Structures are given as C-alpha cells and as structure tokens.
C-alpha positions in Angstrom: 59.6 -103.0 115.7 58.6 -100.7 118.5 61.1 -98.0 119.6 60.8 -95.4 122.3 63.0 -93.5 124.6 61.2 -94.9 127.6 61.6 -98.7 128.0 58.2 -99.0 129.8 56.5 -97.3 126.9 58.2 -99.6 124.4 57.0 -102.6 126.4 53.5 -101.3 126.3 53.6 -101.2 122.5 55.1 -104.7 122.3 52.3 -106.0 124.5 49.7 -104.6 122.1 51.3 -106.3 119.2 51.5 -109.6 121.0 47.7 -109.3 121.5 47.1 -109.0 117.8 47.0 -105.2 117.6 48.4 -103.3 114.6 51.1 -100.6 114.4 48.7 -97.8 115.0 47.4 -99.5 118.2 51.0 -100.0 119.4 51.8 -96.3 118.7 48.8 -95.2 120.7 49.9 -97.5 123.6 53.4 -96.1 123.5 52.1 -92.5 123.5 49.9 -93.2 126.4 52.7 -94.7 128.5 55.0 -91.7 127.9 55.0 -88.7 130.3 54.6 -85.3 128.8 58.3 -84.6 129.1 59.1 -87.9 127.4 56.8 -87.0 124.5 58.2 -83.5 124.1 61.8 -84.7 124.1 61.4 -86.9 121.0 60.3 -86.5 117.5 63.4 -85.1 115.7 65.6 -87.0 113.4 68.6 -85.8 111.3 70.3 -87.3 108.2 73.7 -86.4 106.8 73.9 -88.1 103.4 76.5 -88.3 100.6 76.5 -90.4 97.4 79.3 -91.7 95.1 79.3 -88.5 93.1 79.8 -86.5 96.3 76.3 -85.0 96.3 75.5 -84.3 99.9 72.4 -83.4 101.9 71.8 -82.0 105.4 68.2 -82.9 106.5 66.2 -82.5 109.7 62.6 -83.6 110.3 60.9 -82.6 113.6 57.2 -83.1 114.2 57.2 -81.0 117.4 54.8 -81.5 120.2 54.3 -85.3 119.9 52.4 -85.9 116.6 53.1 -82.4 115.3 50.1 -80.6 113.8 47.9 -83.7 114.0 47.5 -83.7 110.2 48.7 -86.6 108.1 49.3 -86.6 104.3 46.5 -88.7 102.8 47.8 -92.0 101.5 51.3 -91.4 102.7 51.1 -91.7 106.5 53.5 -88.7 107.0 52.5 -86.5 109.9 53.1 -82.7 109.3 55.2 -80.7 111.7 53.9 -78.1 114.1 56.7 -75.5 114.3 54.2 -72.7 113.6 53.1 -73.1 117.2 56.1 -70.9 118.3 54.7 -67.9 116.4 53.5 -65.0 118.7 50.3 -63.0 118.1 51.8 -60.0 119.9 52.6 -57.4 117.3 55.5 -56.1 119.5 57.3 -59.5 119.4 60.0 -60.2 116.8 58.4 -63.6 116.2 54.9 -62.2 115.5 52.9 -64.0 112.9 52.9 -62.3 109.5 52.2 -63.4 105.9 55.1 -65.1 104.2 57.1 -65.2 107.4 58.9 -68.2 108.9 58.7 -68.7 112.6 61.8 -68.6 114.8 62.7 -72.2 115.7 65.8 -74.4 116.0 65.5 -76.6 112.9 68.9 -75.7 111.6 70.5 -78.3 109.3 74.1 -77.1 108.8 76.3 -77.3 105.7 79.9 -76.1 105.6 81.6 -74.9 102.4 85.1 -73.5 101.7 86.1 -71.5 98.6 82.8 -72.3 97.0 83.3 -76.1 97.4 81.3 -78.4 99.7 83.0 -79.6 102.8 79.9 -81.4 104.2 76.7 -81.5 106.2 76.5 -81.3 110.0 74.2 -80.7 112.9 74.1 -80.6 116.7 70.3 -80.7 117.1 68.6 -80.2 120.5 66.3 -77.2 121.0 68.0 -74.0 121.8 71.3 -75.9 122.3 71.4 -76.3 118.5 73.1 -73.0 117.4 75.5 -73.3 120.4 76.3 -76.9 119.5 77.0 -75.8 115.9 79.3 -73.1 117.0 81.3 -75.5 119.2 81.5 -78.2 116.5 82.7 -75.8 113.8 85.2 -74.2 116.2 86.6 -77.6 117.1 86.8 -78.5 113.4 88.3 -75.3 112.0 90.2 -73.6 114.7 91.5 -76.8 116.5 91.7 -78.9 113.3 89.8 -81.9 114.9 88.4 -84.7 112.8 84.5 -84.8 112.8 84.3 -87.5 115.5 86.7 -85.8 117.8 84.9 -82.4 117.2 81.6 -84.1 118.3 83.0 -85.8 121.3 84.5 -82.7 123.0 82.6 -81.9 126.3 80.1 -79.1 125.7 78.8 -76.0 127.4 75.4 -74.4 127.2 74.5 -70.8 127.9 71.2 -70.6 129.7 70.7 -66.9 130.6 72.6 -64.0 132.1 75.8 -65.5 133.5 74.3 -69.0 134.0 76.2 -71.7 132.0 75.7 -75.5 132.1 78.6 -77.8 131.3 78.9 -81.6 130.9 80.2 -83.7 133.7 83.5 -84.3 132.0 84.1 -80.6 131.2 87.6 -79.6 132.2 87.8 -78.5 135.9 90.2 -75.6 135.1 87.7 -74.1 132.7 84.9 -74.5 135.2 87.0 -72.7 137.8 88.0 -70.0 135.4 84.4 -69.3 134.5 83.4 -69.1 138.2 86.2 -66.7 138.9 84.9 -64.4 136.2 81.5 -64.4 137.9 79.7 -67.0 135.9 77.2 -69.4 137.6 78.5 -72.7 136.3 76.2 -75.7 136.7 77.6 -79.2 136.1 75.0 -81.6 134.6 75.1 -85.3 135.2 73.2 -86.1 132.0 74.3 -85.3 128.5 70.7 -85.1 127.1 70.5 -81.3 127.0 73.8 -80.8 125.2 72.6 -81.8 121.7 73.0 -84.7 119.3 75.3 -84.3 116.4 76.1 -86.0 113.1 78.5 -85.0 110.3 80.1 -86.0 107.0 83.3 -84.2 105.9 84.7 -84.5 102.4 88.5 -84.3 102.0 89.3 -81.5 99.6 92.1 -83.3 97.8 91.2 -87.0 97.9 87.4 -86.7 98.0 87.4 -89.3 100.8 84.3 -89.0 103.0 84.6 -89.1 106.8 81.5 -89.8 108.9 80.9 -89.0 112.6 78.0 -89.8 114.9 77.0 -88.6 118.3 78.2 -90.6 121.4 75.4 -88.9 123.4 72.6 -90.5 121.3 71.8 -93.6 119.2 73.0 -92.4 115.8 75.2 -94.4 113.5 77.5 -94.1 110.5 76.4 -96.4 107.6 78.7 -96.8 104.6 78.3 -99.0 101.5 
C-alpha cells in the first residue's frame, strides 16, 4: 500500500511498484514527487490506546523534516526523529543547546486525570497549534461538559502573534465580530489543516466505559474490539 497526502505523489509510488520496484523504491518516488511543503507537513502520528484492564497510553511519533535524522535503527527499519534541530546555539536563547536538556518542541501527548484517577489520553497535534488545541479541547470537555467527539468538532481559533488570530471558516460570526471590535486582526481560514488533528479516549469514572473520538479534520479512526 502506498499512502501520501498528495495524490500525485501516491500515484508515483504505485507506478514504481507496478514496474517491479520494492517499497524503498516506491518511498523514494513518493518523496521526490512531494513539494517541500508537502514533505514538511507530514510525518507525525498519534495513538490513544486503552485495553480491557483500562490501562491507557498517549503516544506521539514525529520524524520531523521528512525522514527525521536520516538514521535508521539497524535491523528494525525505524527512522529516528530529528527534533534536536530546533535547538539554538545562541547562549542568550531559552532553547540553547545544553547537556541533559530537552529541546522546545510541540510533541505533547496529553493525558487527563481527576482525583488521582485516569480519565484518558488526548491530543490535538499540529505544530504550534498543539498547546492551543489542547486548551480548547480540555475547556470544551470540562467547562462545557462536552463528550470527546463534540469537544473535538467545535470550530477552533489559533493565535498567531500580537493581536492576529486565525479562525476556522465555520467559527461563529458573532465571536469574529466581537474579537474585531476589541482590536484583534481576525483572519478566517478556508482550510482546517492548520487547526490541529485530535484523538481521545475518555473513561467513565463510574461505569468504566470507554468513549473514543477522532478528528473530523484528518484521516484518523476509532477502532474497538
């Protein structure tokens, strides 16, 4: 199977396979057909997992910059991520490289607890939208008592800088007008791509029933068995 965000790139990979090439050849063809922006926009995957004993995991893997660091685990075929690229060598910067330090990045798998008990894993991954998406999802869940799917589906906003805020096309007009009256530069985006991609599993505190939710803005799914 060949999967890519760009249909022309996927077709390039399929053509290589039809000609007798292997998976590596197909991957190279897909990469070559993608533009730089296409390649940079992919490479992150998230899993929210729960088992029958109600053990739960919130997990993100993101190679970053295409094939990540370019290093592969021998015998495993797993490419290593390249998030260290965001370190700075400027001593005056908060993100300056130092021994034992983790770089500032947006790999933030979320997990909610209440009273010392697990509620469940969640995420709204997508670059610097991620912490903003987390805030909106948790606010919708706790303050507005929405179920996980409803909390994900609510139209989102994204602070860019200063008083510039981007909102989704279906964001309520009265809120857009209210922000504009307060001096904000509100930009309505036609595409939902920059507003994050979320997944979640909530555990009911009394019944233990698990409720899964997946992002309508992406190609995730809820799988139960």
